[in-house]
C-alpha positions in Angstrom: 97.6 124.6 92.4 94.7 123.8 94.7 95.0 120.2 93.8 98.7 120.2 94.8 97.8 121.9 98.1 95.2 119.3 98.7 97.6 116.5 98.0 100.2 118.0 100.2 97.6 118.1 103.0 96.8 114.5 102.5 100.5 113.5 102.6 100.9 115.5 105.8 97.8 113.9 107.3 99.2 110.5 106.7 102.5 111.5 108.4 104.9 111.9 105.5 107.9 114.0 106.3 108.6 117.1 104.3 111.5 115.2 102.6 109.2 112.3 101.7 106.6 114.8 100.4 109.1 116.5 98.2 110.3 113.2 96.9 106.7 112.2 96.1 106.3 115.4 94.0 109.6 114.9 92.3 108.5 111.4 91.3 105.2 112.9 90.0 107.1 115.3 87.8 108.8 112.3 86.2 105.6 110.2 86.1 107.2 107.6 88.3 104.1 106.2 89.9 105.9 103.1 91.1 108.2 105.2 93.2 105.2 107.1 94.6 103.5 103.9 95.4 106.6 102.7 97.2 106.6 105.8 99.4 102.9 105.2 100.2 103.5 101.5 100.9 106.4 102.3 103.3 104.2 104.7 105.2 101.4 102.2 105.3 103.7 99.6 106.7 104.9 102.1 109.4 101.3 103.1 110.3 100.3 99.4 110.5 103.2 98.6 112.8 102.1 101.5 115.0 98.6 100.1 115.1 99.9 96.8 116.2 102.0 98.3 118.9 99.1 100.3 120.1 96.9 97.1 120.1 99.6 95.4 122.3 99.6 98.3 124.7 95.8 98.2 124.9 95.9 94.5 125.6 98.4 95.1 128.5 96.2 97.9 129.8 93.1 95.7 129.7 94.9 92.9 131.4 96.0 95.2 134.2 92.6 96.8 134.6 90.9 93.3 134.8 93.5 92.1 137.3 92.9 95.2 139.5 89.1 94.8 139.3 89.3 91.2 140.4 91.5 92.2 143.4 89.3 95.1 144.3 86.0 93.3 144.1 86.9 90.1 146.1 
């Protein structure tokens, strides 16, 4: 039971919804590792897309900060 709670916590930490978590455990009952891996791959793809979006935002922020520094320090 502790192992299941630990796995549930990991799945929550990576951002799986309750519905996705329940599906993950259903697939485990049927030993459907491929379906579990698909859930994880989809979550990884979503997380990576968020990372790329955040990188874009940081780039915009850095550009604006650099522009303001140049104007301020003329």
